[in-house]
C-alpha positions as CSV (number, residue, x, y, z in Angstrom):
1,M,-19.2,-13.2,-3.6
2,V,-20.2,-13.5,-7.2
3,R,-18.8,-10.9,-9.5
4,K,-21.7,-9.8,-11.7
5,V,-20.8,-9.6,-15.3
6,I,-24.2,-10.5,-16.7
7,S,-27.6,-9.0,-16.0
8,A,-30.3,-10.8,-14.2
9,Q,-32.2,-11.1,-17.5
10,E,-29.2,-12.6,-19.2
11,A,-28.8,-15.1,-16.3
12,D,-32.4,-16.1,-16.7
13,E,-31.9,-16.5,-20.5
14,I,-28.8,-18.6,-19.9
15,A,-30.6,-20.8,-17.3
16,A,-33.4,-21.3,-19.9
17,A,-30.9,-22.3,-22.6
18,I,-29.2,-24.8,-20.2
19,A,-32.6,-26.3,-19.2
20,A,-33.6,-26.6,-22.8
21,A,-30.2,-28.3,-23.7
22,I,-30.6,-30.7,-20.8
23,D,-34.1,-31.7,-22.1
24,T,-32.5,-32.8,-25.4
25,V,-30.2,-35.3,-23.6
26,P,-31.5,-38.7,-22.6
27,P,-32.0,-38.8,-18.8
28,E,-29.2,-41.3,-18.3
29,R,-26.7,-38.9,-19.9
30,Q,-27.8,-35.6,-18.3
31,V,-25.2,-35.7,-15.5
32,L,-22.5,-36.4,-18.1
33,F,-23.8,-33.4,-20.2
34,L,-23.7,-31.1,-17.1
35,V,-20.1,-32.3,-16.3
36,R,-19.0,-31.6,-19.9
37,L,-20.7,-28.2,-19.8
38,T,-19.1,-27.3,-16.5
39,L,-15.6,-28.4,-17.7
40,T,-16.1,-26.4,-21.0
41,L,-17.0,-23.3,-19.0
42,A,-14.1,-23.9,-16.6
43,Q,-11.8,-23.9,-19.6
44,L,-13.2,-20.6,-20.8
45,V,-12.8,-19.1,-17.3
46,G,-9.3,-20.4,-17.0
47,D,-8.8,-19.4,-13.4
48,K,-8.7,-22.2,-10.8
49,A,-9.5,-20.0,-7.9
50,S,-12.6,-18.6,-9.6
51,I,-13.8,-22.0,-10.6
52,I,-13.4,-23.4,-7.0
53,E,-15.3,-20.3,-5.7
54,A,-18.1,-20.9,-8.2
55,I,-18.4,-24.5,-7.0
56,R,-18.5,-23.3,-3.4
57,L,-21.2,-20.8,-4.2
58,A,-23.3,-23.3,-6.2
59,R,-23.2,-25.7,-3.3
60,R,-24.5,-23.0,-0.9
61,Q,-27.5,-22.4,-3.2
62,E,-28.8,-26.0,-2.8
C-alpha cells in the first residue's frame, strides 16, 4: 500500500516534471538519468524497506 503524502494534483505535476526532464536527456542516456533520479530519491527517503516496497509497487503498475 502506498502511503499518500502528496495529492493527486501534486503527483501529476511531479510526473510532468520528470517527463520534461527526461526529454532534455539524449535517448541513450535516459535510463541512466532515471537510475540517478531513483537513487537520489532513495537517499532522500533513507529507509530500505520503503524503497523496496516502492520498487515492488512500481513493478505491479506495469
